[in-house]
N, C-alpha and C positions, 0 to 999 in steps of 0.2 A: 338745476335740471341736468347740466353737463356732468356733475358728480354722480347723479343717479344713473345716467346712461352708462358711465364708466363702470359703476358698481354692478349693474345688471349684466354688462358684457363680460365681466370677470367671473360672475357666479354662473351664468348660463352661456356656454359656448355657442358660437353661431351655428345655425342649422346646417349650413353648408359643410362645415368641418365634421359635424356629427354624422351627417349622411355619408361622408366620405370614409369614415372610420368605424362603422358599427361592427360590433363583435370582434374587433381586432384584439388579439391577446386572449380571447375567451374560447377559442376553438381548440379543444384538446385533441391530441393525436398520439398514436402509438407506433413504434417501430416494429415491423414484422419481417420475417425472412421471406425471400422470394420463393424458395423451395424448402419444404420440410416434409418429413414422412416418418412412418414407423416401419422399421425393417422386421420382418417376421420369418420364422422358420418355414421352409417348404418341404422338409422331410422330418421324420421322427428319428432323433439321434442324440447322442451325448455331446455336450459342448466340450471340445478339446482345448480350445484356446480363444481368449478374447484379447484382441490386439490393442483396443482403445478403452479408455475409461471416461467417465463423465467430465465434460469440459475439454477433452482432447480434440485436437484438430486432425483431419485426415484428408487425403487426396483422392480424387476420383479414380476408381479401379483398385484401390487398396483393399486387401483382405481385412475385414473387421472382425469376423468370427469364423472359426474353423470347427467342424464337427468330426467326431470319431466315426469314420465311414469304412472300417475294415471289412465289415460284412458286405456292404454295397460294392466295394472294390473287388472282393472275391467273386461276387455274382457277375460282375462285369468281365472278369478274367475267364470265368466259365463260359459266358456267352460268346466271347471272342474265340475260345477254343472250339465251340460248336460251329462257329462260322467257318473256321479253318477246315474242320472235318467235312462239313457239308460242301464246301467249295471243292475239296479234293474228290468227293464222291461224284459231284456233277462233272468234273473233268474226266473221270474214269468212265462214267456212263455215256458221256458224249462220244468217246472213242469206241465203246462197245456198241453204241447205236449205229455208228458208221460201219461197224463190222457185222451189224444185224444179229448180234448175239443177245440183245435185250430188246424189249418192245418200247415204243414211244411213251406209253403210260408210265413205265418205270422211270424213264428219264425225266418226265414231267414231274413226277412225285419228288425226285431228288432236287429238282429246281425249286419246288415249293418248300422243301425243308430248308434249303439255303435262304430263301426269302424270310422264313420264320426265324432262323438263326440271326439274320441281319437285323430284323425288327427287335429281337431281344437285346442284341448288342447296342442298338440305338437307344432303347429304353434304359439300359444299364448306364450308358454314358450320360444320359440326361440326369439320372439320379445322382451320379457321382459329381456332376457339375454343380449340384446344389449343396455339396458338402462344404462349401465356403460361401460366406456372405460378403460381397464386395460393395464398396461405396459407389452409389449412383452419381454422386457429384462431390465437389470439394465442400468441406463443411466442418461442423463440430458435433460432438455427442451431447445431447441434452439430458438423456436419462438412460441408464443401463438397467435392463429389466431382468437379466438372467446372470448366472454366475458359472464359472468354469466347473466342469464335471456334473453339471445339472443336465438331466434328460429333458428334452423339449419335444412337444408334439407339433405336427404340421399346423401352421397358422398361428402359433404362439408368438407373441411380440418379443423381440430381442433388444432392439435399440430404438430410441427416438433420436432423430438427427435433423439438422437444419443447415441450410446454406446461408451464411452471413456475409458472403462476399459482396452481395448487393442487397441492401436493406430498403424496404418500402415503408412508406408512411401512410397509415390509414386514418381517416378522420371523416367527420360528417359536416356538411354545409347545407344552407337553405337551398331547396331545389330551384328557386328562381335564379340562383347564381349560374346555373348551367347555360344561361343565355350568353354569358361572357367567359365563364371558366372552362377553357378548352384544354385538351392535351397539349403539352409544351409550355403552359403558363408557368412562369418562374416565381417563386416566393421563398420564404425562409421559415425556419422553425427553431425555437429555443428548447433544447433538451434539458429537463429538470436535473437529471443525474450529473450532467457535466457543466451545466450553466453556460454553455456555448451556443452560438448561433450557427446553423448549417444551411447551405443552399439546397433547395428542393425544386423539382420539376414535375408537374402533373403528368401522369401517364394514362390514366383512364378514370372514368366515372362509372358508378354502379348502373346496373341495367334496370333497377326498379326504384321508384320514389316512394317513400313512406307516406301514405295518404293522410295519416293523422298528424304527424309532426311536420309534414311537407319538407322533409330533408332527404338527402341522398348521400351515400357513401362514396368517397373519392379516394384515389390512391396516387401518391407521388413517389419518386425515387430520390434518395440522397445523392447529390452530385459530388463525386470524389471518394477517396478512401480515407476513412477515419477509424483507426483501430480501437479507439476508446468507446465506440458505439456498439451496443449489443441489442439483440432482439428483445422486446419487452419494455425497453425504455420508453418514456413518454415525455410530452412537452406541449408547448403552445405554438400554434400556427400564427405566423405574422403575415396576414393577408387582409386586404380591404377590398370590398366589392367595387366594381367599376362605377364611376359617378353617373 
């Protein structure tokens, strides 16, 4: 009888251990960038220069793509010349009005022309400001969608970029775990591509539970800087539910 009990204990682990470790190692997770976006053209123009290629790193505020905006800059120069002329006209009319050699209507019309010129100047400056595409954050280029000397239309995609300075870990857990799985909970993940284990801290849980599978998406952040990690890598979460 003693031998039989030992045999059964070896073949069938205790229910306490099984309850403490269900699903451990079976939860798949994927690394995702905190910020990612597709940069698009805001004006129609020819691509003059592309400063980065696929896989290149860049810093926030760096010019990634520059357009040939010779026509737009000429229009801006014309608008600024109009502002200068209208401003001088207003100054002269102000003096003439004081001398009562012109009527107030003529003076008011000159002021209106100055306002129109300033509006065109502001519009031209806004267009010229869009002649270069700058990086909204530190990151890397995922995909280059245009080439130098190519003419692009407003809204056309230029670059897919992402911020990999802080990677997040997305995975799905049983919804009943939300009773104890709260933001700040620490655990680990084994990444397949590197074979290494990394520390993770839960930052948020999904807003909606899947009623069919009774699961919910949760997100954690990798603690520390690990240059070998890249968005898209996957692995196994090392986490056991609370007893």
